[in-house]
C-alpha positions in Angstrom: -0.2 -0.3 0.0 1.5 3.2 -1.1 1.7 6.4 -3.3 3.0 6.5 -6.7 3.6 9.1 -9.4 5.3 10.0 -12.5 6.0 11.8 -16.1 6.5 10.4 -19.5 8.0 13.1 -21.8 7.1 12.9 -25.1 9.8 15.4 -26.3 12.1 18.1 -24.8 9.4 20.5 -23.5 8.0 17.4 -21.8 11.5 17.0 -20.1 11.1 20.2 -18.1 8.7 18.1 -16.0 11.1 15.6 -14.7 12.8 17.9 -11.8 9.1 18.4 -10.6 9.2 14.3 -9.5 10.4 14.8 -5.8 7.9 17.4 -5.0 5.1 15.7 -6.4 6.1 12.4 -4.7 5.9 14.2 -1.5 2.6 15.2 -1.7 1.6 11.3 -1.1 3.5 10.9 2.0 0.5 10.3 4.0 0.2 7.2 1.7 3.7 5.8 2.2 5.3 7.4 5.7 8.1 4.7 5.5 10.3 5.8 2.7 10.6 7.9 -0.4 12.5 7.4 -3.7 12.6 8.4 -7.0 13.9 7.1 -10.6 14.9 9.6 -13.2 15.5 8.6 -16.8 16.2 10.5 -20.0 12.5 11.0 -20.5 11.0 9.3 -17.7 10.8 10.1 -13.8 9.0 8.0 -11.4 8.5 8.3 -7.5 7.1 6.1 -4.8 6.1 6.6 -1.1 6.2 3.2 0.8 3.9 1.9 3.5 5.5 -1.4 4.3 3.2 -4.3 4.6 4.9 -7.3 2.8 8.9 -7.7 3.2 9.9 -4.9 5.8 13.5 -5.1 4.2 14.8 -2.0 2.6 15.6 -4.0 -0.3 12.2 -4.0 -1.0 11.8 -0.3 -1.8 10.6 1.1 -4.7 11.1 2.2 -7.6 12.6 -1.4 -7.8 14.4 -2.2 -10.7 16.0 -5.5 -12.5 18.6 -6.3 -15.1 21.0 -3.4 -14.4 18.3 -0.8 -14.3 16.7 -1.6 -17.7 13.4 -2.2 -15.8 11.7 0.3 -13.0 8.7 -0.6 -11.5 6.4 1.7 -8.8 3.6 -0.2 -7.4 0.4 0.7 -4.9 -1.2 -2.5 -3.8 -0.9 -6.1 -2.5 -0.7 -9.3 -4.9 -2.2 -11.9 -2.6 -0.9 -14.8 -4.8 2.6 -13.7 -5.1 4.2 -16.5 -3.3 2.6 -19.1 -6.1 3.7 -16.8 -8.6 7.0 -16.6 -7.2 7.3 -20.7 -7.6 6.2 -20.6 -11.0 9.0 -17.8 -11.8 11.7 -19.7 -9.8 11.3 -22.8 -11.5 11.7 -21.1 -14.8 15.1 -19.8 -13.5 14.3 -16.4 -12.2 16.4 -15.9 -9.3 14.7 -13.2 -6.5 16.8 -10.9 -3.9 13.8 -10.0 -1.6 10.7 -11.6 -0.2 8.1 -8.9 -1.5 5.3 -9.1 -3.7 6.7 -6.1 -5.4 9.8 -8.1 -6.8 7.5 -11.0 -8.2 5.1 -8.4 -10.0 8.3 -7.1 -11.7 9.7 -10.2 -12.9 6.1 -11.4 -13.8 5.9 -8.2 -16.0 9.5 -8.4 -17.3 8.7 -12.0 -18.4 4.9 -11.7 -19.8 4.0 -8.0 -20.1 0.5 -7.3 -20.1 -0.3 -10.9 -19.8 0.6 -11.1 -16.6 -2.5 -8.8 -15.1 -4.8 -11.6 -15.8 -3.0 -13.7 -13.5 -2.8 -11.5 -10.5 -5.0 -11.7 -7.5 -5.3 -8.6 -5.5 -5.8 -4.9 -6.0 -3.2 -2.5 -7.6 -2.2 0.5 -9.5 1.3 0.5 -11.3 3.8 1.9 -13.8 6.4 -0.2 -15.2 8.9 1.2 -17.5 11.2 -0.8 -19.9 14.4 1.5 -20.6 15.6 -0.2 -23.4 12.4 -0.3 -25.5 11.2 3.5 -24.0 7.5 2.2 -22.8 5.7 2.2 -20.0 2.7 -0.1 -18.9 0.2 1.1 -16.3 -2.7 -0.5 -15.1 -5.3 -0.6 -12.4 -7.1 -3.5 -10.8 -10.2 -5.0 -11.8 -12.6 -3.0 -9.9 -10.8 0.4 -9.2 -9.8 -0.6 -5.2 -6.5 1.8 -6.0 -6.8 5.1 -7.6 -5.0 5.8 -10.8 -5.3 9.5 -12.3 -3.2 10.8 -15.5 -3.0 13.7 -17.7 -2.0 13.5 -21.0 -1.2 16.3 -23.8 1.4 16.8 -26.8 4.2 16.8 -24.3 3.7 14.6 -21.5 1.8 11.6 -19.8 1.5 12.5 -16.1 0.0 9.8 -13.6 -0.5 9.8 -9.8 -2.4 8.1 -6.8 -4.0 11.4 -6.3 -4.8 14.7 -8.1 -2.6 16.8 -5.9 0.5 14.7 -7.4 -0.3 15.6 -11.0 -0.9 19.3 -10.2 2.9 19.5 -9.2 3.9 19.0 -12.7 2.2 22.6 -13.6 -0.7 21.5 -15.4 -3.4 24.4 -15.8 -6.0 24.3 -13.3 -9.5 24.8 -14.8 -12.6 23.1 -13.5 -14.1 20.3 -15.8 -17.6 21.7 -15.7 -19.1 18.6 -16.9 -17.8 16.8 -13.9 -19.1 19.7 -11.5 -22.5 18.8 -13.1 -22.0 15.1 -12.4 -20.8 15.8 -9.1 -23.6 17.9 -7.7 -26.0 15.1 -8.6 -24.1 12.1 -7.2 -21.9 13.8 -4.5 -19.0 12.0 -6.1 -17.1 11.5 -9.7 -16.9 8.1 -11.3 -14.1 7.2 -13.6 -13.2 8.5 -15.7 -13.9 11.7 -14.7 -12.1 14.1 -12.4 -12.8 17.8 -11.3 -9.7 19.4 -13.3 -10.1 19.7 -16.7 -7.7 17.4 -18.8 -7.4 14.9 -15.8 -8.8 11.7 -16.1 -9.3 8.2 -13.9 -7.9 5.0 -15.6 -11.2 3.0 -15.8 -11.0 -0.3 -13.1 -9.4 -3.2 -15.4 -7.6 -1.1 -17.9 -4.1 -0.9 -18.7 -2.4 1.6 -20.9 0.9 1.7 -23.0 3.0 4.6 -23.5 5.4 4.9 -26.1 6.9 7.9 -27.9 4.1 10.3 -28.4 1.1 7.6 -28.0 -0.9 6.6 -25.2 -3.0 3.2 -26.2 -5.6 2.2 -23.5 -7.2 -1.0 -23.6 -9.1 -3.4 -20.9 -8.0 -6.5 -19.6 -10.8 -7.2 -17.4 -14.7 -6.6 -18.6 -17.3 -7.0 -15.4 -20.4 -7.8 -17.6 -18.4 -11.1 -18.4 -19.3 -12.2 -15.2 -22.8 -12.1 -15.5 -23.0 -14.1 -18.6 -22.5 -17.5 -17.4 -25.5 -18.1 -15.0 -25.2 -20.7 -12.0 -27.6 -23.4 -12.6 -27.4 -25.2 -9.3 -29.7 -25.0 -6.4 -29.9 -22.5 -3.7 -28.2 -24.9 -1.1 -25.5 -25.6 -3.4 -25.2 -22.1 -4.1 -24.5 -21.7 -0.4 -21.9 -24.2 -0.5 -20.0 -22.6 -2.9 -20.5 -19.3 -1.5 -18.9 -20.2 1.9 -16.2 -22.1 0.2 -15.2 -18.6 -1.9 -15.5 -16.6 1.0 -13.2 -18.7 3.3 -10.5 -18.4 0.3 -11.0 -15.1 0.0 -10.4 -13.9 3.6 -7.6 -16.3 3.9 -5.9 -14.6 0.8 -6.3 -11.5 2.7 -4.6 -12.6 5.9 -1.0 -12.4 4.6 1.2 -9.5 5.9 4.4 -8.9 7.7 2.5 -6.4 10.4 -0.4 -6.3 12.8 -3.8 -7.2 11.1 -7.5 -7.0 12.0 -11.0 -5.9 10.9 -13.6 -3.5 10.7 -16.8 -4.4 12.5 -19.7 -2.3 12.1 -22.3 -4.8 13.5 -23.5 -5.2 10.0 -24.0 -8.6 8.2 -21.0 -7.7 5.9 -18.3 -6.8 8.1 -19.3 -9.4 10.6 -19.1 -12.2 8.2 -15.6 -11.2 7.4 -14.6 -10.9 11.2 -15.9 -14.3 11.9 -13.8 -15.9 9.1 -11.0 -14.3 9.9 -11.3 -15.2 13.9 -10.9 -18.6 12.9 -7.8 -18.1 11.0 -6.2 -15.4 13.1 -5.6 -16.1 17.3 -6.9 -13.4 19.1 -8.2 -11.3 16.1 -8.7 -7.5 17.0 -11.7 -5.9 15.5 -12.6 -2.0 15.7 -16.0 -0.1 15.4 -17.3 3.5 16.0 -20.0 4.4 18.2 -22.1 7.4 18.5 -22.7 8.8 21.8 -26.1 10.6 22.3 -27.4 9.3 18.6 -28.9 6.1 19.0 -30.7 6.2 15.6 -26.7 6.0 14.2 -25.5 4.0 16.7 -24.7 0.1 16.0 -22.3 -0.7 18.6 -24.9 -2.8 20.4 -24.7 -5.2 17.4 -20.6 -5.3 16.8 -20.4 -5.9 20.4 -22.9 -9.2 20.0 -20.8 -10.2 17.4 -17.5 -9.7 19.0 -18.5 -11.7 22.1 -19.9 -14.6 19.7 -16.8 -14.9 17.7 -14.4 -14.2 20.6 -12.6 -11.3 19.3 -10.4 -8.6 21.1 -13.1 -5.9 20.3 -12.5 -2.2 20.7 -15.2 0.5 20.3 -14.5 4.2 19.6 -17.1 5.9 21.4 -17.4 9.2 19.9 -19.5 12.1 20.7 -21.2 14.7 18.2 -18.3 17.0 19.3 -15.5 14.3 19.0 -16.7 13.5 16.0 -16.7 17.2 14.6 -13.2 17.7 15.7 -12.2 15.5 12.9 -14.0 17.7 10.5 -11.5 20.5 9.3 -8.7 17.8 8.7 -10.7 15.7 6.6 -12.1 18.4 4.5 -8.5 19.5 3.9 -7.4 16.1 2.7 -9.5 15.7 -0.3 -7.6 16.4 -3.6 -11.0 16.3 -5.5 -14.3 16.8 -4.1 -16.0 13.7 -2.6 -19.1 14.5 -0.7 -20.3 11.3 0.7 -20.7 12.3 4.5 -20.2 8.8 5.5 -16.4 9.6 4.7 -15.9 11.2 8.2 -16.8 7.9 10.5 -14.5 6.3 8.1 -11.7 8.7 8.7 -12.2 8.6 12.3 -12.1 4.7 12.4 -8.9 4.9 10.3 -6.9 6.9 12.4 -8.1 5.4 15.8 -7.5 1.9 14.0 -4.0 2.7 12.8 -2.6 3.5 16.5 -3.1 -0.5 16.8 -2.3 -2.1 13.6 -1.5 -1.3 9.9 -3.9 -3.7 7.9 -7.7 -3.8 8.5 -10.3 -6.2 6.5 -13.8 -4.4 5.7 -16.9 -5.7 4.3 -17.2 -3.2 1.5 -18.8 -4.6 -1.9 -21.2 -7.2 -0.3 -24.1 -4.7 -0.7 -23.4 -4.2 -4.6 -23.2 -7.8 -5.2 -25.9 -9.3 -3.2 -28.2 -6.4 -3.3 -27.8 -4.8 -0.1 -29.1 -1.5 -0.4 -32.7 0.1 0.1 -32.6 1.0 -3.8 -32.6 -2.6 -4.7 -35.7 -3.2 -2.6 -37.1 -0.4 -4.1 -36.6 -1.4 -7.6 -37.8 -4.7 -7.1 -40.9 -3.3 -6.0 -41.1 -0.9 -8.7 -40.8 -3.7 -11.0 -43.4 -6.1 -9.1 -45.7 -3.4 -7.6 -48.4 -4.9 -5.5 -51.3 -3.0 -3.7 -49.3 -1.3 -1.3 -46.6 0.0 -4.0 -49.6 1.3 -5.9 -50.8 3.1 -2.8 -47.4 4.8 -2.3 -47.1 6.3 -5.9 -51.0 7.4 -5.6 -50.2 9.2 -2.6 -47.5 11.2 -4.2 -49.2 14.7 -3.2 -48.9 13.6 0.5 -45.2 12.7 0.7 -44.6 16.2 -1.1 -46.1 18.0 1.7 -45.0 15.8 4.4 -41.5 16.8 6.5 -38.7 14.7 5.2 -35.2 14.2 6.9 -32.5 11.5 6.9 -31.8 11.9 10.7 -34.9 10.4 12.2 -37.1 7.5 11.3 -40.3 9.1 10.3 -38.6 11.9 8.0 -36.3 9.3 6.8 -39.3 7.0 5.7 -41.4 10.1 4.3 -38.4 10.7 2.3 -37.8 7.0 0.8 -41.7 6.9 0.1 -41.6 10.5 -1.8 -38.4 9.0 -4.0 -40.3 5.7 -4.7 -43.5 7.8 -5.7 -41.4 9.9 -8.1 -39.5 7.1 -9.4 -42.7 5.1 -10.1 -43.7 7.6 -13.0 -40.3 6.9 -15.0 -38.9 4.4 -17.4 -36.6 1.7 -15.9 -33.2 3.5 -16.5 -34.4 7.1 -15.2 -35.7 4.9 -12.1 -32.2 3.8 -11.5 -30.6 7.2 -11.8 -33.3 8.8 -9.3 -32.6 6.4 -7.0 -28.8 6.7 -7.3 -28.2 10.2 -7.4 -29.2 12.8 -4.6 -30.0 15.8 -6.6 -32.2 16.1 -9.5 -31.0 17.7 -12.8 -33.1 20.7 -12.2 -31.9 21.3 -8.8 -28.4 21.1 -10.0 -28.8 23.3 -12.7 -30.4 26.0 -10.1 -27.3 26.1 -8.2 -24.9 26.5 -11.1 -23.9 30.4 -12.6 -24.8 31.1 -16.5 -21.2 30.9 -17.5 -20.8 27.3 -16.2 -23.9 26.1 -17.5 -22.9 27.6 -20.9 -19.6 25.7 -20.7 -21.3 22.4 -19.9 -21.5 19.8 -22.5 -25.0 18.6 -22.3 -24.8 16.2 -25.0 -21.8 14.7 -23.8 -23.1 14.4 -20.5 -26.2 12.3 -21.6 -24.2 10.4 -24.0 -22.0 9.2 -21.0 -25.2 8.8 -18.7 -26.6 6.9 -21.7 -23.9 4.5 -22.3 -23.7 3.9 -18.4 -27.4 3.1 -18.1 -27.5 0.9 -21.3 -26.5 -2.0 -19.0 -30.2 -1.6 -17.7 -32.2 -3.1 -20.6 -35.0 -4.9 -18.5 -36.5 -4.9 -15.0 -33.3 -7.2 -14.0 -31.9 -6.6 -10.3 -28.7 -8.5 -11.7 -28.3 -5.6 -14.4 -28.8 -3.1 -11.6 -26.3 -4.7 -9.5 -23.8 -4.4 -12.8 -24.4 -0.8 -12.7 -23.9 -0.3 -9.0 -20.5 -2.1 -9.3 -19.5 0.1 -12.4 -20.6 3.2 -11.0 -21.4 3.6 -7.1 -19.0 0.9 -5.7 -15.7 2.1 -7.6 -16.9 5.9 -7.8 -18.2 6.2 -4.0 -17.6 3.3 -1.7 -13.8 2.2 -2.8 -12.9 6.0 -3.1 -14.1 6.6 0.2 -12.2 3.9 1.7 -9.1 4.7 -0.3 -8.9 8.2 0.4 -9.8 8.2 4.4 -7.6 5.1 5.2 -4.5 6.2 3.2 -4.9 9.5 4.9 -3.7 7.6 8.0 -1.5 5.2 6.3 -4.0 2.2 7.2 -4.6 -0.2 4.5 -7.9 -1.8 3.9 -8.3 -4.8 2.3 -11.8 -6.0 1.0 -12.4 -9.9 0.8 -15.7 -9.5 -0.9 -13.8 -7.9 -3.8 -11.9 -11.2 -4.8 -12.3 -11.3 -8.4 -13.2 -15.1 -8.3 -16.0 -14.2 -5.6 -17.3 -11.4 -7.9 -17.4 -13.7 -10.6 -19.4 -16.5 -8.7 -21.9 -13.8 -7.0 -22.7 -12.4 -10.2 -23.6 -15.6 -11.8 -26.2 -16.2 -9.4 -29.9 -15.7 -10.0 -31.2 -12.4 -8.4 -34.0 -14.3 -6.7 -30.9 -15.9 -4.7 -30.2 -12.5 -3.5 -33.5 -10.5 -3.0 -37.5 -10.7 -3.0 -38.2 -6.9 -2.2 -38.6 -7.8 1.2 -35.4 -9.5 2.1 -31.9 -8.1 1.1 -28.5 -10.2 0.7 -30.6 -13.2 1.3 -28.1 -15.7 0.3 -25.2 -14.2 1.9 -27.5 -13.6 5.3 -28.7 -17.3 5.0 -25.1 -19.0 4.2 -23.5 -17.7 7.4 -26.6 -17.3 9.8 -25.1 -20.5 11.6 -21.7 -18.6 12.5 -23.5 -15.4 13.6 -25.6 -14.1 16.2 -29.3 -13.7 15.5 -29.4 -10.3 17.0 -27.7 -8.8 14.1 -30.4 -10.0 11.6 -33.7 -8.4 10.5 -32.8 -5.0 11.7 -32.5 -1.6 9.8 -29.8 -0.8 7.5 -28.4 2.6 8.6 -25.1 2.9 7.0 -22.1 4.8 8.2 -24.0 8.4 8.7 -23.3 11.2 10.7 -25.7 13.9 12.3 -24.8 16.4 9.3 -28.0 18.1 9.3 -27.7 19.4 13.1 -24.2 20.2 12.5 -24.9 22.5 9.5 -28.0 24.5 11.4 -26.0 24.7 14.4 -22.3 24.3 14.6 -21.6 25.2 10.9 -24.5 27.9 10.3 -21.9 30.8 10.7 -19.3 29.2 8.3 -21.7 28.4 6.0 -23.0 32.2 5.8 -19.9 34.2 6.0 -17.3 31.7 4.4 -18.6 28.8 2.2 -21.7 30.1 0.8 -21.5 33.8 1.6 -22.6 36.2 -1.4 -19.2 37.7 -1.4 -17.3 34.2 -2.5 -20.2 33.2 -4.7 -20.2 36.1 -6.7 -16.2 36.1 -7.0 -15.7 32.5 -8.0 -18.7 32.8 -11.1 -19.3 29.3 -10.4 -22.6 29.0 -8.6 -25.6 31.1 -9.0 -26.5 33.3 -5.9 -30.2 32.9 -6.0 -30.0 29.1 -6.2 -27.5 29.4 -2.9 -29.8 31.3 -1.2 -32.9 29.1 -2.1 -30.8 25.9 -1.1 -29.9 27.9 2.3 -33.3 28.7 3.0 -34.5 25.3 2.7 -31.5 23.7 5.1 -33.0 26.2 7.8 -36.6 25.5 7.5 -38.7 23.3 8.9 -38.8 20.8 6.3 -35.3 20.3 5.1 -35.7 17.4 2.9 -32.1 16.2 1.3 -31.0 19.8 1.6 -28.0 19.4 4.1 -26.5 16.8 1.8 -26.4 19.3 -1.0 -25.0 21.7 1.3 -22.3 19.4 2.3 -21.2 18.9 -1.2 -20.8 22.6 -1.8 -18.7 22.9 1.3 -16.5 20.0 0.1 -16.1 21.8 -3.2 -15.3 25.2 -1.4 -12.7 23.5 0.5 -11.3 21.8 -2.3 -11.3 25.1 -4.3 -9.6 27.0 -1.6 -6.6 24.1 -1.5 -6.2 23.5 -5.2 -7.7 25.8 -7.1 -8.0 29.3 -5.8 
């Protein structure tokens, strides 16, 4: 787990960027506090910040070279099957100087090039340079667990684990208005988008070959293929195979030369990971966040029950609203591009506190997108199979419009969900998915943007991108919606959140549910094994019911939320009015429309705030990013 950056110069002008490699690498210190090193060649410079996990010996530092410096590698991630790959290479006469997975990856790329990618179990982003051929191969893992940003023009190809590293090479700092338009709807930016014009994300499962003046991008893995060979066995046979796949996935991720534990929220997903790991790691350490005074969000009761059941050494970080609020300033400064999922804050706090005890943690991320665990999936099922209750909810749309709505209490949250369901019932299937996946409508988004930004947005390009994405959804299929989730929500929101927040504290988080063999199996299962509109993640819950306490089943799913509405209406009110959304700043920026901002603030401080706090939060995150990187 590390930070990588570099530049490939296409000409003499591009070579002027090479000396910037050291300062660009330094921006990634939080990702790898253990060591920094750079390599500078005639037309290529690459840098690496190391977080030591496997083979702590300095010989495993990067950039790692081979064959008298002909080959250079910078690598972020972990290769879980590196030991078996190492033995295969040894049988072919390859000699190793370290016990690291980095050297295994280096030698595998030397001998097999891009064909090595399909042999890797793990998560990664890397750049592999051949000085003799003057070619560079870069790649990103199958699901985008590790980030890879890049910028390309006629003079150079620049890459980095974060946008902040790329900015150190002196590129123009302009907002990508289409990305801003997308961000305000989703609260995050899916690949290939970034907020800086010209900077893109390499898509999950892609690699690029850079040579001379060309950048050729291709895919080595396509998610859609995992849905093409449906499982034909019984529910019981599927449970048996799922248990075996989960066991292997967790076991693969227990390889480390540093202390390791798990996140344990008390939900089914993290509980399964923790229970399996506890059978393989003596005295497993588990960690969770608790909320003092906010019972609606607090799940420590369930986490404690699981920890007692599996016998783990459990630690709860019980935080008051003030405690959690104290993490806010540093977290806001940590984003090198806007990211407005407010659940990032507890992940930030949990990562910082967990890092005080260990260096690697396993998490339950990915299960909802594989097995239909969100309220959205239940809603889609009911929209596509409506009964009397669903038809009544749709018919009562005028009532939901006038009743108070809020995420911060059970009644208000229910009304909010009913309104969204009623609105979605009037739409086609692709629009139904989009309205349930997004936090803000197109109309409300455009109301917030200035005329100059609206004139710059290429709405046709946005609609084409959206249509291409939603083209996956051709019928009323939960499995098709899960494919969309894995392509959009998982890599754009969930995985980005965990990477950003954990790596701020040099904590490596591993995600067993995204073992690619497990993903292929889960995606092959019939959707009837996953949800029936009433139950979510059916097969996952049923398969592991015998190793988990009954208490964690059949309870509301809250997610990792924070008391954001209270903060914005009280603690942060003066900063909203006098700093982030002040008339002076809004008018000087020429990014947002003052009338639209005023209307949103009025909604936030009204008796019926609805989702206004989420939209204001997205603006606050943007303004903090703007101040740090664009102002």
